[in-house]
C-alpha positions in Angstrom: -68.4 73.6 174.9 -66.3 76.3 173.2 -63.9 79.0 174.4 -65.0 82.5 173.7 -64.1 86.1 174.7 -66.7 88.1 176.7 -67.2 91.9 176.7 -64.7 92.2 179.5 -61.9 90.6 177.5 -61.8 87.4 179.6 -61.9 84.0 178.1 -64.7 81.6 179.2 -66.5 78.6 177.9 -70.0 78.6 176.3 -72.2 76.2 174.3 -72.0 77.5 170.8 -74.8 75.3 169.7 -77.3 77.4 171.7 -76.1 80.7 170.0 -77.5 82.5 166.9 -74.6 85.0 166.5 -73.8 87.7 164.0 -71.2 86.3 161.6 -68.4 88.6 160.5 -66.2 87.5 157.6 -63.0 88.7 156.0 -60.3 87.1 153.8 -57.9 87.9 156.6 -57.4 90.2 159.5 -58.7 93.5 158.1 -62.4 92.7 159.0 -61.4 92.8 162.6 -61.3 96.7 162.5 -64.9 96.5 161.4 -65.9 94.0 164.0 -64.2 96.2 166.6 -66.5 99.1 165.7 -69.5 96.8 165.4 -69.0 95.4 168.9 -68.4 98.9 170.4 -71.7 100.0 168.7 -73.7 96.9 169.4 -72.0 95.1 172.4 -74.9 92.9 173.5 -74.9 90.4 170.6 -72.9 87.2 170.2 -70.4 87.3 167.3 -68.4 84.8 165.3 -65.5 86.1 163.2 -63.9 84.0 160.4 -60.6 84.9 158.6 -60.0 82.8 155.4 -56.3 83.5 156.0 -55.3 80.3 154.2 -56.4 81.7 150.9 -55.8 85.4 151.4 -55.3 87.8 149.8 -58.7 87.9 147.8 -57.8 91.1 146.0 -55.8 89.7 143.0 -58.2 86.8 142.5 -60.8 86.4 139.7 -64.6 87.3 140.4 -65.3 83.6 140.1 -62.7 82.4 142.6 -63.7 85.2 145.1 -67.3 84.2 144.8 -66.7 80.5 145.3 -64.5 81.1 148.4 -66.9 83.7 149.9 -69.9 81.3 149.3 -68.0 78.6 151.2 -67.5 80.7 154.1 -71.1 82.0 154.2 -72.3 78.5 154.2 -69.9 77.8 157.1 -71.5 80.6 159.1 -75.0 79.4 158.3 -74.0 75.9 159.6 -73.1 77.5 162.9 -76.4 79.2 163.4 -75.8 82.7 162.1 -79.0 84.3 160.7 -76.9 87.3 159.5 -73.4 87.5 158.1 -71.5 90.7 157.4 -68.9 90.5 154.6 -66.3 92.9 156.3 -64.2 92.5 153.1 -64.3 94.9 150.4 -63.2 92.4 147.7 -65.9 89.9 148.8 -68.5 92.6 148.9 -67.5 93.8 145.4 -67.2 90.5 143.7 -69.5 88.1 145.5 -72.1 89.8 147.6 -74.7 90.5 144.8 -74.5 86.9 143.5 -75.0 85.4 146.9 -77.9 87.6 147.7 -79.7 87.2 144.5 -78.9 83.6 143.5 -77.8 81.6 146.5 -79.9 82.9 149.5 -83.2 82.1 147.9 -82.0 78.5 147.4 -80.2 78.0 150.7 -82.4 79.8 153.1 -84.5 83.0 152.2 -84.8 83.9 156.0 -81.0 84.5 156.2 -79.3 87.6 155.4 -75.7 88.5 154.0 -74.7 92.2 154.1 -71.5 94.0 152.8 -69.4 97.0 153.6 -69.7 98.9 150.3 -73.3 100.0 150.3 -73.3 101.2 153.9 -70.4 103.3 153.0 -71.6 104.6 149.7 -75.1 105.6 150.8 -73.5 108.3 153.2 -70.2 109.3 151.9 -71.4 112.0 149.6 -72.7 113.9 152.8 -69.0 114.4 153.9 -67.8 116.1 150.8 -68.2 119.9 150.1 -66.4 119.8 146.8 -68.2 116.6 145.7 -64.8 115.2 144.7 -64.1 112.0 146.7 -61.0 109.8 146.6 -60.9 106.1 147.1 -57.9 104.3 148.4 -58.3 100.5 147.9 -56.8 97.2 146.7 -56.4 96.6 143.0 -59.3 94.2 143.1 -61.7 96.6 144.7 -60.6 99.4 142.2 -60.9 97.2 139.2 -64.5 96.2 140.2 -65.6 99.8 140.0 -68.0 99.0 142.8 -67.5 102.3 144.6 -68.0 104.4 141.5 -71.2 102.5 140.6 -72.7 102.5 144.1 -71.9 106.3 144.8 -73.5 107.2 141.6 -76.7 105.7 142.7 -76.8 107.7 145.8 -74.9 110.9 144.8 -74.9 111.4 141.1 -73.3 114.8 141.5 -70.2 113.3 143.1 -67.0 112.5 141.1 -65.1 109.5 142.4 -61.3 109.1 141.9 -59.8 105.7 142.7 -56.2 104.7 143.6 -55.0 101.1 144.0 -52.5 100.6 146.8 -51.0 97.2 146.3 -48.2 97.5 148.8 -50.2 98.6 151.8 -51.7 95.3 152.8 -48.2 93.5 152.8 -46.7 96.5 154.8 -49.5 96.2 157.4 -49.4 92.3 157.7 -45.6 92.4 157.9 -45.8 95.2 160.6 -43.8 97.5 158.5 -46.5 100.2 158.1 -45.3 102.6 160.7 -41.6 102.5 159.5 -39.7 105.1 157.5 -39.5 102.3 154.8 -43.2 102.7 154.3 -43.1 106.4 153.8 -42.4 106.1 150.0 -45.4 103.9 149.3 -47.7 105.9 151.5 -46.8 109.2 149.8 -46.7 107.5 146.3 -50.3 106.4 146.4 -51.7 109.4 148.1 -50.0 111.8 145.6 -51.3 109.7 142.6 -54.7 109.9 143.9 -54.6 113.7 144.6 -52.9 114.2 141.1 -56.3 113.0 139.6 -58.1 116.0 141.1 -56.9 119.1 143.2 -60.2 119.5 144.8 -60.7 116.1 146.5 -61.8 116.9 150.1 -62.6 113.5 151.3 -60.8 110.2 151.1 -62.2 106.8 151.9 -60.0 104.1 153.1 -61.8 101.4 151.2 -59.8 98.4 152.6 -60.4 97.2 156.2 -56.7 96.9 156.7 -56.0 100.6 156.2 -57.2 102.0 159.5 -54.2 100.3 161.0 -52.0 102.9 159.2 -54.4 105.9 159.6 -51.8 108.0 161.3 -49.2 107.4 158.6 -51.8 108.2 155.9 -52.8 111.4 157.8 -49.1 112.4 158.0 -48.8 112.6 154.2 -52.4 113.9 153.5 -53.2 117.7 153.5 -54.8 118.6 156.7 -58.0 120.0 155.0 -58.8 116.5 153.6 -61.1 114.4 155.6 -60.1 110.7 155.9 -62.9 108.2 156.6 -62.5 104.6 157.6 -65.4 102.2 157.1 -65.8 100.6 160.6 -67.9 103.3 162.2 -70.1 103.8 159.1 -70.8 100.1 158.8 -71.5 99.8 162.6 -74.0 102.6 162.4 -75.7 101.0 159.3 -76.0 97.6 161.0 -77.6 99.2 164.0 -80.1 100.9 161.7 -80.6 97.7 159.8 -81.5 95.7 162.9 -83.9 98.4 164.1 -85.7 98.2 160.7 -85.6 94.4 160.6 -87.0 93.0 163.9 -87.6 89.7 162.2 -83.8 89.3 161.9 -82.8 91.1 165.2 -85.1 88.8 167.3 -83.3 85.7 166.1 -79.9 87.0 167.5 -78.7 85.9 171.0 -77.5 88.4 173.5 -74.7 86.8 175.3 -71.8 89.3 174.4 -69.5 86.5 173.3 -66.9 86.8 170.6 -65.5 83.7 168.9 -62.7 83.8 166.4 -61.8 81.2 163.7 -59.2 81.0 161.0 -58.6 78.7 158.1 -54.7 79.0 158.6 -52.4 78.9 161.6 -54.0 80.0 164.8 -50.7 81.1 166.2 -50.1 83.5 163.3 -53.6 84.7 163.4 -53.6 85.5 167.1 -50.2 87.2 166.8 -51.4 89.5 164.1 -55.1 89.9 164.9 -54.5 91.9 168.2 -53.2 94.8 166.2 -56.5 94.9 164.2 -59.0 94.2 167.0 -57.3 96.1 169.8 -57.3 93.2 172.2 -55.8 89.6 172.6 -57.5 86.9 170.6 -57.5 83.2 170.9 -58.8 81.6 167.7 -59.6 78.0 166.5 -58.7 76.4 163.2 -61.5 75.4 160.7 -61.8 74.0 157.3 -64.6 75.7 155.3 -64.4 73.9 152.0 -67.2 71.5 150.9 -69.9 73.1 153.1 -73.1 71.2 152.5 -76.2 73.5 152.6 
């Protein structure tokens, strides 16, 4: 029996071995902003969230390391009955998803699925821009991968994409300094550096799942006529559409409405910070994801 959180926010106990939940993964806390929107959009399903906080941040790490860490975590989800895992992490989606989908899933289990957050965003973002100049605010790792530039080109070849790395934003958020006057310098700095690349940017994507936490601060220093998009709602809508088009996956998912949270680091630290991202109190459990045997 395991402790879980139900749709009413109350803790209760359930037998996890009877669940086939949707797995949601991030290197830390940020994926909780995506999970929050997914649960709002699709409340009936059971969910497991894993934050690999012990090895975060993923952004500065090499492609090979991010791939290895992400695959270990995906195998952990599979071992707990998840037929579908969402990488609610831009770095993992950029650096590991394609290899896992093409090379590992056919070997591990061709019936399971791993999805990311980049494609659901890039296949619709061009619809939001009138000028066809779109700005991307992201971690250095996501920017260096060029994943957004490459993917947006596939769906909207007429769109020009301008990227800006924001290396100080995640530390500000995780240290709860994002809404202070001390954060203003770095918020203005990165927004101005992005807008200096093109005066006609009319849509900005927050391409890191941490960034919605500081949406109001970003809005404060962004011209009012520029639209600011977060990924959570776009990913939630895309997942709902995916499940409607893939009943062979959807029918495997259990409908208990339970939410389980795990971290590879301190549960006390995770629970204290996670509520800011998820919008509700969380009680997590510690796990070790290394050396998953599948």
